[in-house]
C-alpha positions as CSV (number, residue, x, y, z in Angstrom):
1,F,190.7,-157.1,55.2
2,L,189.0,-155.5,52.2
3,L,187.0,-152.3,52.5
4,M,184.9,-151.8,49.5
5,A,181.7,-149.8,48.7
6,G,179.1,-152.5,47.8
7,F,176.6,-152.5,45.0
8,T,173.0,-153.7,45.7
9,A,171.7,-156.5,43.4
10,Q,168.1,-156.1,42.2
11,A,165.6,-158.4,40.4
12,Q,165.8,-157.9,36.7
13,E,169.0,-156.0,37.1
14,L,170.7,-154.6,34.0
15,K,174.1,-156.0,33.5
16,S,176.9,-153.9,32.0
17,F,178.9,-155.2,29.0
18,M,181.8,-154.0,26.9
19,D,181.7,-154.0,23.1
20,A,184.6,-154.4,20.7
21,S,185.5,-150.8,20.9
22,G,185.9,-150.8,24.7
23,K,182.7,-148.9,25.4
24,F,180.2,-150.0,28.0
25,G,176.4,-150.4,27.9
26,Y,173.7,-152.6,29.6
27,R,171.8,-155.7,28.8
28,D,168.8,-157.3,30.5
29,D,168.8,-160.8,32.0
30,A,167.9,-162.2,28.6
31,G,170.9,-160.6,27.0
32,K,168.9,-158.0,25.1
33,M,170.7,-154.7,24.8
34,I,168.8,-152.0,26.7
35,I,171.3,-149.2,26.8
36,A,173.8,-148.8,23.9
37,P,177.5,-149.0,24.7
38,K,178.8,-145.4,24.9
39,Y,180.3,-145.2,28.3
40,E,184.0,-145.4,29.4
41,A,182.8,-147.4,32.5
42,A,179.5,-148.6,33.7
43,Y,178.7,-150.1,37.2
44,S,175.8,-152.1,38.4
45,F,172.5,-150.5,39.0
46,S,171.5,-149.9,42.6
47,E,168.3,-148.4,43.9
48,G,167.3,-147.7,40.3
49,L,170.4,-145.8,39.1
50,G,173.7,-146.8,37.5
51,A,177.0,-145.0,37.8
52,V,178.6,-144.4,34.4
53,K,181.7,-142.6,33.2
54,Q,181.6,-140.3,30.2
55,N,184.2,-137.8,29.0
56,G,186.3,-138.7,32.0
57,K,183.6,-138.0,34.6
58,F,181.0,-140.1,36.5
59,G,177.3,-139.4,36.7
60,F,174.2,-141.5,37.0
61,I,171.6,-142.8,34.5
62,N,168.2,-144.5,35.0
63,K,167.2,-147.7,33.3
64,T,166.1,-146.0,30.1
65,G,169.6,-144.6,29.7
66,K,168.6,-141.0,30.6
67,T,171.2,-139.0,32.5
68,V,169.6,-138.0,35.8
69,I,172.8,-136.9,37.6
70,A,175.3,-134.9,35.6
71,H,178.8,-136.3,34.8
72,K,181.0,-134.3,37.1
73,Y,182.5,-136.6,39.6
74,D,186.0,-138.2,39.5
75,V,184.5,-141.5,41.0
76,A,181.0,-142.5,41.9
77,Y,179.7,-145.7,43.5
78,G,176.2,-147.3,43.8
79,F,173.4,-145.9,45.9
80,S,172.7,-147.4,49.3
81,E,170.0,-146.3,51.7
82,G,169.3,-143.3,49.4
83,L,172.9,-141.9,49.2
84,A,175.9,-142.6,47.0
85,V,179.6,-142.1,47.6
86,V,181.2,-139.7,45.2
87,E,184.8,-138.4,44.9
88,L,185.7,-134.9,43.9
89,N,189.2,-133.5,43.9
90,G,190.5,-136.4,46.0
91,R,187.8,-136.1,48.7
92,Y,184.8,-138.3,49.3
93,G,181.3,-137.3,50.2
94,F,177.7,-138.3,49.4
95,I,174.9,-137.2,47.0
96,D,171.2,-138.0,47.0
97,K,169.2,-139.3,44.1
98,T,168.4,-135.8,42.8
99,G,172.2,-135.2,42.6
100,K,172.1,-132.8,45.5
101,V,175.2,-132.9,47.7
102,A,174.0,-134.5,51.0
103,I,177.5,-134.6,52.7
104,T,180.2,-132.4,51.3
105,P,183.3,-134.3,49.9
106,Q,185.8,-133.9,52.7
107,Y,186.9,-137.4,53.7
108,D,190.0,-139.4,52.6
109,V,187.8,-142.5,52.3
110,A,184.0,-143.2,52.5
111,L,182.0,-146.4,52.3
112,D,178.3,-146.7,51.5
113,F,175.7,-146.4,54.2
114,K,174.6,-149.5,56.0
115,E,172.2,-149.6,58.9
116,G,172.2,-145.8,58.9
117,L,175.9,-145.2,59.3
118,A,178.9,-145.0,56.9
119,V,182.6,-145.6,57.4
120,I,184.8,-142.6,56.8
121,R,188.6,-142.0,57.1
122,Q,189.9,-138.7,58.3
123,S,193.5,-137.9,59.2
124,G,194.4,-141.6,58.9
125,K,191.8,-142.9,61.2
126,F,188.4,-144.6,60.6
127,G,185.1,-143.6,62.2
128,F,181.4,-143.4,61.3
129,I,179.0,-140.7,60.3
130,S,175.2,-140.4,60.1
131,K,173.2,-139.5,57.1
132,T,173.2,-135.8,58.2
133,G,177.0,-135.9,58.1
134,K,177.3,-135.8,61.8
135,V,180.1,-137.8,63.4
136,A,178.4,-140.7,65.1
137,I,181.6,-142.5,66.1
138,A,184.8,-140.5,66.2
139,P,187.7,-141.6,63.9
140,G,190.0,-143.6,66.1
141,F,190.4,-146.9,64.4
142,D,193.1,-148.2,62.1
143,H,190.4,-149.8,59.9
144,A,186.6,-150.3,60.0
145,A,184.0,-152.1,58.1
146,N,180.3,-151.5,57.6
147,F,177.8,-152.3,60.3
148,S,176.0,-155.6,59.9
149,E,173.4,-156.9,62.4
150,G,174.2,-153.9,64.7
151,L,178.0,-154.5,64.9
152,A,181.0,-153.3,62.9
153,A,184.4,-154.8,62.7
154,V,187.3,-152.5,63.6
155,R,191.0,-152.8,63.8
156,Q,193.2,-151.6,66.6
157,N,196.9,-152.5,67.1
158,D,196.7,-155.0,64.2
159,K,193.9,-156.9,65.8
160,Y,190.2,-157.0,64.9
161,G,187.2,-156.8,67.2
162,F,183.6,-155.3,67.0
163,I,181.9,-152.2,68.2
164,D,178.2,-151.3,68.6
165,K,176.6,-148.2,67.2
166,T,177.5,-146.1,70.2
167,G,181.2,-146.9,69.5
168,K,181.5,-149.2,72.5
169,V,183.8,-152.2,72.0
170,V,181.7,-155.3,72.6
171,I,184.2,-157.8,71.3
172,A,187.8,-157.0,72.1
173,P,190.2,-156.7,69.2
174,T,192.0,-160.1,69.5
175,Y,191.6,-161.6,66.0
176,N,193.8,-161.4,63.0
177,E,190.8,-161.2,60.7
178,V,187.1,-161.2,61.0
179,G,184.0,-161.2,58.8
180,Q,180.7,-159.3,59.1
181,F,177.9,-160.8,61.2
182,S,175.4,-162.8,59.2
183,E,172.6,-164.9,60.8
184,G,174.1,-164.1,64.2
185,L,177.6,-165.4,63.5
186,A,180.9,-164.0,62.1
187,F,184.0,-165.8,61.1
188,A,187.1,-165.0,63.1
189,E,190.7,-166.0,62.5
190,L,193.2,-166.7,65.2
191,N,196.7,-168.3,64.9
192,G,196.1,-169.1,61.2
193,K,192.8,-170.9,61.7
194,V,189.2,-169.7,61.3
195,G,186.1,-170.4,63.4
196,F,182.9,-168.6,64.2
197,I,181.8,-166.3,67.1
198,D,178.5,-164.9,68.2
199,Q,177.6,-161.3,68.9
200,T,178.8,-161.6,72.5
201,G,182.2,-162.9,71.3
202,K,181.6,-166.4,72.4
203,V,183.3,-169.0,70.2
204,I,180.5,-171.1,68.7
205,I,182.6,-173.1,66.2
206,P,186.2,-173.4,67.2
207,P,188.9,-172.1,64.8
208,K,190.1,-175.1,62.7
209,Y,189.4,-174.1,59.1
210,D,191.8,-172.6,56.6
211,I,189.1,-170.3,55.1
212,A,185.5,-169.6,55.9
213,G,182.7,-167.6,54.4
214,S,179.6,-166.1,56.0
215,F,176.5,-168.0,56.9
216,K,173.5,-167.9,54.6
217,N,170.3,-169.9,55.0
218,G,172.0,-171.7,58.0
219,R,175.1,-172.8,56.1
220,A,178.6,-171.6,55.5
221,T,181.3,-172.7,53.1
222,V,184.6,-173.5,54.6
223,L,188.0,-174.9,53.5
224,L,189.7,-177.6,55.5
225,N,192.9,-179.3,54.4
226,D,192.2,-178.1,50.8
227,K,188.7,-179.6,50.9
228,E,185.6,-177.5,50.5
229,L,182.9,-178.3,53.0
230,H,179.5,-176.9,54.0
231,I,178.7,-176.7,57.7
232,D,175.7,-175.8,59.8
233,K,175.7,-173.5,62.8
234,N,176.8,-176.3,65.0
235,G,179.9,-176.9,62.9
236,Q,178.5,-180.1,61.5
237,E,179.2,-181.0,57.9
238,V,176.1,-180.9,55.7
239,K,175.5,-181.9,52.1
């Protein structure tokens, strides 16, 4: 169950590349070099800024290559909902687009903001904070993922379920693995097989697949007996 800070794709997004010397820069969609390779690392642009590493520290540049947030962080991730996760001295917090510290680095782990809340880990447990840094859902879970469509996957006693934004458990932790909700459905694995549930926890597509992805445009990709299939929300195979 992977917890990762995501990076938001944008139209005409600059793509990072590495030259023969191992330095990173950016090209546009046509392959034209826009920002010369001079960074030790360069991540995807999100909300107009890109996290880059120089002289061992991360900062942010704009799409002209101008440094807009100084290189002083041990790690920095992409902006989401106006804030970016940064690490300083082994602790994670958030900055805004001016570089101002919005939430002081104090957490063991922090994920980017989604739907107004961010996952944090403190004293070995996961919870959620608001953009003001206020605890919205107290750390009490073994794992947690970002909110999607109003629900977030959490793990308790080695099983996954879902909570709402008040922290109320709305789908009991009974699954070995789950995905995020997309188009009203989330994949859920039970006894080695994967199916789909709705936001009430009702099984919509019984678990019979080996692997399943999220729904997009009414379809999901699944793997059944080593064969890749595409299914609709009724579980029917579509071309």
